[in-house]
PyMOL commands that place a pseudoatom at each C-alpha (Angstrom):
pseudoatom trace, name=CA, resn=MET, resi=1, chain=A, elem=C, hetatm=0, pos=[10.452, -93.674, -28.220]
pseudoatom trace, name=CA, resn=SER, resi=2, chain=A, elem=C, hetatm=0, pos=[8.960, -90.897, -30.101]
pseudoatom trace, name=CA, resn=GLU, resi=3, chain=A, elem=C, hetatm=0, pos=[5.817, -90.741, -27.912]
pseudoatom trace, name=CA, resn=LEU, resi=4, chain=A, elem=C, hetatm=0, pos=[8.188, -88.696, -25.075]
pseudoatom trace, name=CA, resn=ALA, resi=5, chain=A, elem=C, hetatm=0, pos=[7.771, -85.034, -24.318]
pseudoatom trace, name=CA, resn=LEU, resi=6, chain=A, elem=C, hetatm=0, pos=[8.802, -82.305, -21.788]
pseudoatom trace, name=CA, resn=VAL, resi=7, chain=A, elem=C, hetatm=0, pos=[6.705, -80.215, -19.692]
pseudoatom trace, name=CA, resn=TYR, resi=8, chain=A, elem=C, hetatm=0, pos=[9.044, -77.842, -18.316]
pseudoatom trace, name=CA, resn=GLU, resi=9, chain=A, elem=C, hetatm=0, pos=[9.560, -74.493, -16.574]
pseudoatom trace, name=CA, resn=THR, resi=10, chain=A, elem=C, hetatm=0, pos=[11.865, -72.159, -15.463]
pseudoatom trace, name=CA, resn=VAL, resi=11, chain=A, elem=C, hetatm=0, pos=[11.828, -70.496, -11.657]
pseudoatom trace, name=CA, resn=GLU, resi=12, chain=A, elem=C, hetatm=0, pos=[13.758, -68.392, -9.706]
pseudoatom trace, name=CA, resn=VAL, resi=13, chain=A, elem=C, hetatm=0, pos=[14.608, -70.667, -5.838]
pseudoatom trace, name=CA, resn=SER, resi=14, chain=A, elem=C, hetatm=0, pos=[12.833, -67.692, -3.475]
pseudoatom trace, name=CA, resn=ALA, resi=15, chain=A, elem=C, hetatm=0, pos=[15.816, -69.965, -0.555]
pseudoatom trace, name=CA, resn=ARG, resi=16, chain=A, elem=C, hetatm=0, pos=[18.544, -72.334, 0.051]
pseudoatom trace, name=CA, resn=ARG, resi=17, chain=A, elem=C, hetatm=0, pos=[16.342, -73.929, 3.120]
pseudoatom trace, name=CA, resn=SER, resi=18, chain=A, elem=C, hetatm=0, pos=[12.937, -75.128, 3.471]
pseudoatom trace, name=CA, resn=PRO, resi=19, chain=A, elem=C, hetatm=0, pos=[10.545, -73.333, 5.662]
pseudoatom trace, name=CA, resn=PRO, resi=20, chain=A, elem=C, hetatm=0, pos=[8.516, -74.824, 7.979]
pseudoatom trace, name=CA, resn=ASP, resi=21, chain=A, elem=C, hetatm=0, pos=[5.313, -75.394, 6.324]
pseudoatom trace, name=CA, resn=VAL, resi=22, chain=A, elem=C, hetatm=0, pos=[7.690, -77.564, 3.586]
pseudoatom trace, name=CA, resn=ARG, resi=23, chain=A, elem=C, hetatm=0, pos=[9.183, -79.657, 6.231]
pseudoatom trace, name=CA, resn=ALA, resi=24, chain=A, elem=C, hetatm=0, pos=[5.720, -80.641, 7.723]
pseudoatom trace, name=CA, resn=ARG, resi=25, chain=A, elem=C, hetatm=0, pos=[4.643, -81.480, 4.623]
pseudoatom trace, name=CA, resn=LEU, resi=26, chain=A, elem=C, hetatm=0, pos=[7.902, -83.937, 3.946]
pseudoatom trace, name=CA, resn=GLN, resi=27, chain=A, elem=C, hetatm=0, pos=[6.964, -85.570, 7.271]
pseudoatom trace, name=CA, resn=ALA, resi=28, chain=A, elem=C, hetatm=0, pos=[3.410, -86.273, 6.350]
pseudoatom trace, name=CA, resn=LEU, resi=29, chain=A, elem=C, hetatm=0, pos=[4.501, -88.094, 3.383]
pseudoatom trace, name=CA, resn=ALA, resi=30, chain=A, elem=C, hetatm=0, pos=[6.328, -90.437, 4.453]
pseudoatom trace, name=CA, resn=ASP, resi=31, chain=A, elem=C, hetatm=0, pos=[3.024, -91.943, 6.188]
pseudoatom trace, name=CA, resn=ARG, resi=32, chain=A, elem=C, hetatm=0, pos=[1.806, -92.293, 3.268]
pseudoatom trace, name=CA, resn=VAL, resi=33, chain=A, elem=C, hetatm=0, pos=[3.663, -94.934, 1.046]
pseudoatom trace, name=CA, resn=PRO, resi=34, chain=A, elem=C, hetatm=0, pos=[2.734, -95.096, -2.627]
pseudoatom trace, name=CA, resn=ARG, resi=35, chain=A, elem=C, hetatm=0, pos=[3.121, -98.775, -4.266]
pseudoatom trace, name=CA, resn=VAL, resi=36, chain=A, elem=C, hetatm=0, pos=[2.509, -98.884, -8.284]
pseudoatom trace, name=CA, resn=PRO, resi=37, chain=A, elem=C, hetatm=0, pos=[4.372, -102.680, -9.211]
pseudoatom trace, name=CA, resn=HIS, resi=38, chain=A, elem=C, hetatm=0, pos=[7.336, -102.648, -11.678]
pseudoatom trace, name=CA, resn=ASN, resi=39, chain=A, elem=C, hetatm=0, pos=[6.072, -104.425, -14.176]
pseudoatom trace, name=CA, resn=MET, resi=40, chain=A, elem=C, hetatm=0, pos=[2.987, -101.563, -14.353]
pseudoatom trace, name=CA, resn=ASP, resi=41, chain=A, elem=C, hetatm=0, pos=[4.811, -98.680, -13.947]
pseudoatom trace, name=CA, resn=PRO, resi=42, chain=A, elem=C, hetatm=0, pos=[5.015, -96.095, -16.910]
pseudoatom trace, name=CA, resn=TYR, resi=43, chain=A, elem=C, hetatm=0, pos=[8.016, -94.537, -16.189]
pseudoatom trace, name=CA, resn=ALA, resi=44, chain=A, elem=C, hetatm=0, pos=[10.010, -97.895, -15.246]
pseudoatom trace, name=CA, resn=ILE, resi=45, chain=A, elem=C, hetatm=0, pos=[8.514, -99.178, -18.511]
pseudoatom trace, name=CA, resn=ALA, resi=46, chain=A, elem=C, hetatm=0, pos=[9.743, -96.466, -20.351]
pseudoatom trace, name=CA, resn=MET, resi=47, chain=A, elem=C, hetatm=0, pos=[13.315, -96.615, -18.857]
pseudoatom trace, name=CA, resn=THR, resi=48, chain=A, elem=C, hetatm=0, pos=[13.240, -100.212, -19.601]
pseudoatom trace, name=CA, resn=ARG, resi=49, chain=A, elem=C, hetatm=0, pos=[12.495, -100.032, -23.331]
pseudoatom trace, name=CA, resn=LEU, resi=50, chain=A, elem=C, hetatm=0, pos=[15.547, -97.036, -23.340]
pseudoatom trace, name=CA, resn=GLY, resi=51, chain=A, elem=C, hetatm=0, pos=[17.404, -99.392, -22.056]
pseudoatom trace, name=CA, resn=VAL, resi=52, chain=A, elem=C, hetatm=0, pos=[17.998, -96.958, -18.457]
pseudoatom trace, name=CA, resn=GLU, resi=53, chain=A, elem=C, hetatm=0, pos=[18.634, -98.683, -15.780]
pseudoatom trace, name=CA, resn=GLY, resi=54, chain=A, elem=C, hetatm=0, pos=[17.789, -98.289, -12.055]
pseudoatom trace, name=CA, resn=PRO, resi=55, chain=A, elem=C, hetatm=0, pos=[14.940, -97.876, -10.327]
pseudoatom trace, name=CA, resn=ALA, resi=56, chain=A, elem=C, hetatm=0, pos=[11.192, -95.506, -11.768]
pseudoatom trace, name=CA, resn=PRO, resi=57, chain=A, elem=C, hetatm=0, pos=[11.672, -91.585, -9.803]
pseudoatom trace, name=CA, resn=ALA, resi=58, chain=A, elem=C, hetatm=0, pos=[8.536, -92.741, -7.433]
pseudoatom trace, name=CA, resn=GLU, resi=59, chain=A, elem=C, hetatm=0, pos=[10.521, -96.042, -6.343]
pseudoatom trace, name=CA, resn=ALA, resi=60, chain=A, elem=C, hetatm=0, pos=[13.822, -94.153, -5.909]
pseudoatom trace, name=CA, resn=ALA, resi=61, chain=A, elem=C, hetatm=0, pos=[11.659, -91.848, -3.316]
pseudoatom trace, name=CA, resn=LEU, resi=62, chain=A, elem=C, hetatm=0, pos=[10.451, -94.924, -1.711]
pseudoatom trace, name=CA, resn=ARG, resi=63, chain=A, elem=C, hetatm=0, pos=[13.669, -96.629, -1.095]
pseudoatom trace, name=CA, resn=VAL, resi=64, chain=A, elem=C, hetatm=0, pos=[15.377, -93.474, 0.469]
pseudoatom trace, name=CA, resn=ARG, resi=65, chain=A, elem=C, hetatm=0, pos=[12.115, -93.140, 2.842]
pseudoatom trace, name=CA, resn=LEU, resi=66, chain=A, elem=C, hetatm=0, pos=[12.243, -96.787, 3.898]
pseudoatom trace, name=CA, resn=ILE, resi=67, chain=A, elem=C, hetatm=0, pos=[16.209, -96.829, 4.144]
pseudoatom trace, name=CA, resn=ARG, resi=68, chain=A, elem=C, hetatm=0, pos=[16.054, -93.098, 6.146]
pseudoatom trace, name=CA, resn=GLY, resi=69, chain=A, elem=C, hetatm=0, pos=[12.694, -93.989, 7.793]
pseudoatom trace, name=CA, resn=GLY, resi=70, chain=A, elem=C, hetatm=0, pos=[11.373, -91.011, 6.397]
pseudoatom trace, name=CA, resn=TYR, resi=71, chain=A, elem=C, hetatm=0, pos=[11.803, -87.775, 4.285]
pseudoatom trace, name=CA, resn=ARG, resi=72, chain=A, elem=C, hetatm=0, pos=[14.574, -85.791, 5.356]
pseudoatom trace, name=CA, resn=SER, resi=73, chain=A, elem=C, hetatm=0, pos=[14.593, -81.979, 4.428]
pseudoatom trace, name=CA, resn=ARG, resi=74, chain=A, elem=C, hetatm=0, pos=[17.726, -81.129, 2.132]
pseudoatom trace, name=CA, resn=GLY, resi=75, chain=A, elem=C, hetatm=0, pos=[16.770, -77.552, 0.754]
pseudoatom trace, name=CA, resn=LEU, resi=76, chain=A, elem=C, hetatm=0, pos=[13.790, -76.151, -0.585]
pseudoatom trace, name=CA, resn=LEU, resi=77, chain=A, elem=C, hetatm=0, pos=[14.558, -77.265, -4.719]
pseudoatom trace, name=CA, resn=ALA, resi=78, chain=A, elem=C, hetatm=0, pos=[15.095, -80.962, -3.815]
pseudoatom trace, name=CA, resn=ASP, resi=79, chain=A, elem=C, hetatm=0, pos=[12.160, -81.102, -1.077]
pseudoatom trace, name=CA, resn=ALA, resi=80, chain=A, elem=C, hetatm=0, pos=[10.294, -79.115, -4.144]
pseudoatom trace, name=CA, resn=LEU, resi=81, chain=A, elem=C, hetatm=0, pos=[11.081, -82.042, -6.624]
pseudoatom trace, name=CA, resn=LEU, resi=82, chain=A, elem=C, hetatm=0, pos=[10.022, -85.039, -3.576]
pseudoatom trace, name=CA, resn=ILE, resi=83, chain=A, elem=C, hetatm=0, pos=[7.392, -83.597, -2.756]
pseudoatom trace, name=CA, resn=ALA, resi=84, chain=A, elem=C, hetatm=0, pos=[6.010, -83.275, -6.551]
pseudoatom trace, name=CA, resn=VAL, resi=85, chain=A, elem=C, hetatm=0, pos=[7.111, -87.149, -7.337]
pseudoatom trace, name=CA, resn=VAL, resi=86, chain=A, elem=C, hetatm=0, pos=[5.579, -88.497, -4.170]
pseudoatom trace, name=CA, resn=GLU, resi=87, chain=A, elem=C, hetatm=0, pos=[2.309, -86.816, -4.483]
pseudoatom trace, name=CA, resn=THR, resi=88, chain=A, elem=C, hetatm=0, pos=[2.343, -87.393, -8.490]
pseudoatom trace, name=CA, resn=GLY, resi=89, chain=A, elem=C, hetatm=0, pos=[4.823, -90.435, -8.698]
pseudoatom trace, name=CA, resn=VAL, resi=90, chain=A, elem=C, hetatm=0, pos=[6.609, -88.141, -11.741]
pseudoatom trace, name=CA, resn=GLY, resi=91, chain=A, elem=C, hetatm=0, pos=[9.500, -87.674, -11.671]
pseudoatom trace, name=CA, resn=VAL, resi=92, chain=A, elem=C, hetatm=0, pos=[10.992, -83.665, -11.702]
pseudoatom trace, name=CA, resn=TRP, resi=93, chain=A, elem=C, hetatm=0, pos=[14.409, -82.568, -12.221]
pseudoatom trace, name=CA, resn=ALA, resi=94, chain=A, elem=C, hetatm=0, pos=[15.843, -79.442, -12.166]
pseudoatom trace, name=CA, resn=VAL, resi=95, chain=A, elem=C, hetatm=0, pos=[18.876, -77.726, -14.330]
pseudoatom trace, name=CA, resn=ASP, resi=96, chain=A, elem=C, hetatm=0, pos=[20.868, -73.978, -14.708]
pseudoatom trace, name=CA, resn=ALA, resi=97, chain=A, elem=C, hetatm=0, pos=[17.563, -72.251, -16.717]
pseudoatom trace, name=CA, resn=VAL, resi=98, chain=A, elem=C, hetatm=0, pos=[17.708, -72.818, -19.867]
pseudoatom trace, name=CA, resn=GLU, resi=99, chain=A, elem=C, hetatm=0, pos=[15.630, -71.020, -22.920]
pseudoatom trace, name=CA, resn=GLU, resi=100, chain=A, elem=C, hetatm=0, pos=[14.601, -74.298, -24.538]
pseudoatom trace, name=CA, resn=LEU, resi=101, chain=A, elem=C, hetatm=0, pos=[14.810, -78.261, -23.690]
pseudoatom trace, name=CA, resn=ARG, resi=102, chain=A, elem=C, hetatm=0, pos=[13.863, -81.058, -25.568]
pseudoatom trace, name=CA, resn=ILE, resi=103, chain=A, elem=C, hetatm=0, pos=[14.694, -84.763, -26.134]
pseudoatom trace, name=CA, resn=GLU, resi=104, chain=A, elem=C, hetatm=0, pos=[17.327, -85.793, -29.024]
pseudoatom trace, name=CA, resn=GLU, resi=105, chain=A, elem=C, hetatm=0, pos=[18.344, -89.391, -28.757]
pseudoatom trace, name=CA, resn=GLY, resi=106, chain=A, elem=C, hetatm=0, pos=[17.654, -90.161, -24.990]
pseudoatom trace, name=CA, resn=CYS, resi=107, chain=A, elem=C, hetatm=0, pos=[19.150, -87.270, -24.111]
pseudoatom trace, name=CA, resn=VAL, resi=108, chain=A, elem=C, hetatm=0, pos=[17.344, -84.147, -22.591]
pseudoatom trace, name=CA, resn=VAL, resi=109, chain=A, elem=C, hetatm=0, pos=[19.094, -81.204, -24.396]
pseudoatom trace, name=CA, resn=GLY, resi=110, chain=A, elem=C, hetatm=0, pos=[19.139, -77.626, -24.028]
pseudoatom trace, name=CA, resn=ALA, resi=111, chain=A, elem=C, hetatm=0, pos=[22.143, -75.061, -24.010]
pseudoatom trace, name=CA, resn=GLU, resi=112, chain=A, elem=C, hetatm=0, pos=[25.040, -76.399, -22.804]
pseudoatom trace, name=CA, resn=LEU, resi=113, chain=A, elem=C, hetatm=0, pos=[23.235, -79.296, -20.916]
pseudoatom trace, name=CA, resn=ARG, resi=114, chain=A, elem=C, hetatm=0, pos=[23.227, -82.856, -22.741]
pseudoatom trace, name=CA, resn=VAL, resi=115, chain=A, elem=C, hetatm=0, pos=[21.521, -85.525, -20.072]
pseudoatom trace, name=CA, resn=PRO, resi=116, chain=A, elem=C, hetatm=0, pos=[20.402, -89.063, -20.569]
pseudoatom trace, name=CA, resn=LEU, resi=117, chain=A, elem=C, hetatm=0, pos=[16.475, -89.186, -20.041]
pseudoatom trace, name=CA, resn=PHE, resi=118, chain=A, elem=C, hetatm=0, pos=[15.610, -90.237, -16.308]
pseudoatom trace, name=CA, resn=VAL, resi=119, chain=A, elem=C, hetatm=0, pos=[19.510, -89.812, -14.939]
pseudoatom trace, name=CA, resn=ALA, resi=120, chain=A, elem=C, hetatm=0, pos=[20.376, -86.990, -12.087]
pseudoatom trace, name=CA, resn=PRO, resi=121, chain=A, elem=C, hetatm=0, pos=[21.303, -83.855, -13.878]
pseudoatom trace, name=CA, resn=PRO, resi=122, chain=A, elem=C, hetatm=0, pos=[24.669, -82.067, -12.760]
pseudoatom trace, name=CA, resn=LYS, resi=123, chain=A, elem=C, hetatm=0, pos=[23.792, -80.353, -9.541]
pseudoatom trace, name=CA, resn=VAL, resi=124, chain=A, elem=C, hetatm=0, pos=[22.651, -76.562, -9.914]
pseudoatom trace, name=CA, resn=SER, resi=125, chain=A, elem=C, hetatm=0, pos=[25.041, -73.702, -9.110]
pseudoatom trace, name=CA, resn=SER, resi=126, chain=A, elem=C, hetatm=0, pos=[21.979, -70.786, -9.962]
pseudoatom trace, name=CA, resn=PRO, resi=127, chain=A, elem=C, hetatm=0, pos=[18.720, -69.760, -8.338]
pseudoatom trace, name=CA, resn=ARG, resi=128, chain=A, elem=C, hetatm=0, pos=[17.301, -69.572, -11.486]
pseudoatom trace, name=CA, resn=VAL, resi=129, chain=A, elem=C, hetatm=0, pos=[16.669, -72.755, -12.797]
pseudoatom trace, name=CA, resn=THR, resi=130, chain=A, elem=C, hetatm=0, pos=[14.395, -74.823, -14.985]
pseudoatom trace, name=CA, resn=LEU, resi=131, chain=A, elem=C, hetatm=0, pos=[12.579, -77.654, -14.185]
pseudoatom trace, name=CA, resn=PHE, resi=132, chain=A, elem=C, hetatm=0, pos=[10.853, -80.528, -16.543]
pseudoatom trace, name=CA, resn=GLY, resi=133, chain=A, elem=C, hetatm=0, pos=[9.508, -83.403, -16.303]
pseudoatom trace, name=CA, resn=VAL, resi=134, chain=A, elem=C, hetatm=0, pos=[9.207, -86.247, -18.733]
pseudoatom trace, name=CA, resn=VAL, resi=135, chain=A, elem=C, hetatm=0, pos=[5.775, -87.201, -20.481]
pseudoatom trace, name=CA, resn=VAL, resi=136, chain=A, elem=C, hetatm=0, pos=[6.255, -91.142, -20.949]
pseudoatom trace, name=CA, resn=PRO, resi=137, chain=A, elem=C, hetatm=0, pos=[3.171, -93.452, -22.439]
pseudoatom trace, name=CA, resn=GLY, resi=138, chain=A, elem=C, hetatm=0, pos=[1.150, -94.386, -20.037]
pseudoatom trace, name=CA, resn=VAL, resi=139, chain=A, elem=C, hetatm=0, pos=[1.085, -90.957, -18.073]
pseudoatom trace, name=CA, resn=ALA, resi=140, chain=A, elem=C, hetatm=0, pos=[-1.280, -87.881, -19.429]
pseudoatom trace, name=CA, resn=THR, resi=141, chain=A, elem=C, hetatm=0, pos=[0.781, -84.636, -20.153]
pseudoatom trace, name=CA, resn=GLY, resi=142, chain=A, elem=C, hetatm=0, pos=[-1.853, -82.968, -17.814]
pseudoatom trace, name=CA, resn=VAL, resi=143, chain=A, elem=C, hetatm=0, pos=[-0.083, -85.236, -14.512]
pseudoatom trace, name=CA, resn=VAL, resi=144, chain=A, elem=C, hetatm=0, pos=[3.477, -84.006, -15.958]
pseudoatom trace, name=CA, resn=ALA, resi=145, chain=A, elem=C, hetatm=0, pos=[2.648, -80.512, -15.925]
pseudoatom trace, name=CA, resn=GLU, resi=146, chain=A, elem=C, hetatm=0, pos=[0.589, -80.764, -12.661]
pseudoatom trace, name=CA, resn=ALA, resi=147, chain=A, elem=C, hetatm=0, pos=[3.804, -82.249, -10.966]
pseudoatom trace, name=CA, resn=VAL, resi=148, chain=A, elem=C, hetatm=0, pos=[5.932, -79.681, -12.691]
pseudoatom trace, name=CA, resn=GLN, resi=149, chain=A, elem=C, hetatm=0, pos=[3.949, -76.693, -11.091]
pseudoatom trace, name=CA, resn=ILE, resi=150, chain=A, elem=C, hetatm=0, pos=[3.682, -78.326, -7.516]
pseudoatom trace, name=CA, resn=ALA, resi=151, chain=A, elem=C, hetatm=0, pos=[7.753, -77.945, -7.566]
pseudoatom trace, name=CA, resn=ALA, resi=152, chain=A, elem=C, hetatm=0, pos=[7.391, -74.571, -9.292]
pseudoatom trace, name=CA, resn=GLU, resi=153, chain=A, elem=C, hetatm=0, pos=[5.403, -73.426, -6.910]
pseudoatom trace, name=CA, resn=ILE, resi=154, chain=A, elem=C, hetatm=0, pos=[7.305, -74.732, -3.344]
pseudoatom trace, name=CA, resn=ALA, resi=155, chain=A, elem=C, hetatm=0, pos=[10.818, -73.514, -5.021]
pseudoatom trace, name=CA, resn=GLY, resi=156, chain=A, elem=C, hetatm=0, pos=[9.354, -70.187, -6.209]
pseudoatom trace, name=CA, resn=SER, resi=157, chain=A, elem=C, hetatm=0, pos=[7.714, -69.361, -3.709]
pseudoatom trace, name=CA, resn=GLY, resi=158, chain=A, elem=C, hetatm=0, pos=[8.924, -71.358, -0.252]
pseudoatom trace, name=CA, resn=SER, resi=159, chain=A, elem=C, hetatm=0, pos=[5.894, -72.441, 0.415]
pseudoatom trace, name=CA, resn=MET, resi=160, chain=A, elem=C, hetatm=0, pos=[3.622, -75.270, -0.058]
pseudoatom trace, name=CA, resn=PRO, resi=161, chain=A, elem=C, hetatm=0, pos=[0.780, -74.429, -2.779]
pseudoatom trace, name=CA, resn=GLY, resi=162, chain=A, elem=C, hetatm=0, pos=[-2.655, -73.594, -1.626]
pseudoatom trace, name=CA, resn=GLY, resi=163, chain=A, elem=C, hetatm=0, pos=[-1.004, -71.990, 2.298]
pseudoatom trace, name=CA, resn=CYS, resi=164, chain=A, elem=C, hetatm=0, pos=[-2.349, -68.881, 4.270]
pseudoatom trace, name=CA, resn=ASP, resi=165, chain=A, elem=C, hetatm=0, pos=[0.269, -66.557, 5.468]
pseudoatom trace, name=CA, resn=LYS, resi=166, chain=A, elem=C, hetatm=0, pos=[-1.736, -65.921, 8.853]
for i in range(1, 166): cmd.bond("trace and resi %d" % i, "trace and resi %d" % (i + 1))
show_as sticks, trace
zoom trace
């Protein structure tokens, strides 16, 4: 699928534990149940075309919510990725920081990294991470950029974007 592209940004994760405003946002998002039929979800369609089995990113987040009865905080980076997918429907993943990412033969490739598209990459081992989202047919680059930016702002600042200091 030549129409696939990546949007990515490298950030320094500011903390390991999510602050109260991020945990509160997770709880608030648990009340929202976005649902796009599988046969209409651009990510599900792209994954099917690529032969990738499993739920699309938004569907995977919804399944976790239904099984656990809500979204539980799992640390700042994981929470930032989850908030981005729930708010935009776009999956965002994190890898140890790399200068450049690209798509080659159905994989996300960069430096020492080679991971199949839409498959969770290895767990990050440093506070400096590269966040990325995949542009697929039917999803504008700007929407993917917004998802990556949401995750970057939360992970990088340790608080929700648009919040104010007291």
